[in-house]
Steps between C-alpha positions, in 0.01 A plus 500: 500500500595388148444721195581400141458769232552483124717190525645361173717184490668330207658159438757605240287690251178326597269743683362299791341749748326799353443811713392306810338699787429316822481579867486290818367698802617441854339196664310382191519195275513569126466221245646508152307278258532404135562205271844339464763702318353853546783629715394438860823327614703752305337779698573336836860434402538860401355622828755276674789635296565166323425666163584862394235751402558681171289791631247586768506522880488247784473656844469339840383701800564816300856411407607433137650148479558458125876472552497304829636141484273208586664449842466869575125485422468197722662691790269789435210271574387321180467125541477285187375145442571418139307257274640150567581592867879450469536319834857384544466118485813399688438732791267407786170675555654687792804602291273623219300704753809657657614608157211740501668698771747630241236752391492660841709807569494477885668283762228236476687373195698296754197299627570132541144379560182539299239735654173336607308744280636310197350169637170672577472575130639170369467236781621212274852657485555452874496130455741506203783721615767234448368374160670599176316766303509281196315220678188707560192486287426791263246650745736467792773662296274790418421548867875485572571757232242746634616444854858566396391835354313587811815432706646810335232720661382652162273795471395378151461134408517421129365157409513340149223240459519362853225233433643365169503122503385468858215280632176681596531443879845662506376787288246584770777484767714740298202741445427500877865567582525792261183654631626459853831663410324807357257530790754443779802684370373763249733354233398593142477218250537493120432166348458339162223244519262305279295321769173700509426436870838636590467798265184596682689518831679806368385856544558597136623363172686599191452304177779469241489434130785530248728657756265778615238561766162481334259485799505564873270546789368349825482124509145538636404630158671230295259431216449172324630668182835586670521151649442340158754724329785480745453191718361232272745253363 
């Protein structure tokens, strides 16, 4: 599905990502872990085309996408929920959701109503369609941001710390929704996450340190040593 090979990214002359190799198989959830400042968000932004790669390869479904614009990558089927959610505060929940249709390349971009499958994943949104996005709680905004990405019918969903600053009960709701999305649709997921319970929902993990991948494997085999090194605050 997604293949990253030998990726190097710079901010000016500062070398941020160093020879990163990573893959996300079809229908699997892959978690990227590591302490703050090691390059996780930079990697996601580079995958989305928001930052340029100095060298290396990013391919999606076998197609090189290094030089594709972010909107082109979205229409190819890569959905993105950035850190901080970026819900548009002065648009209603319904209007925010309908914006997700811009990522579609078919006639369904002209939908005027929200599909019931969205409310099956995030029931709370059905009762809030007329509320302004900025009036929602942090957890509700995160659900809205993920739902908006799903409206684009992505093949790969990229999530940057979806549980950051969210109360525990909402974290469990988001975990359940992501698992349901993968099981029901076969969507692949790449997420950055620090919440151990959520990390263990993934099929595999990559651990980052100083801009490089330093460990990887099945989440079933996550050792206490890895958890202490890459998830402890």
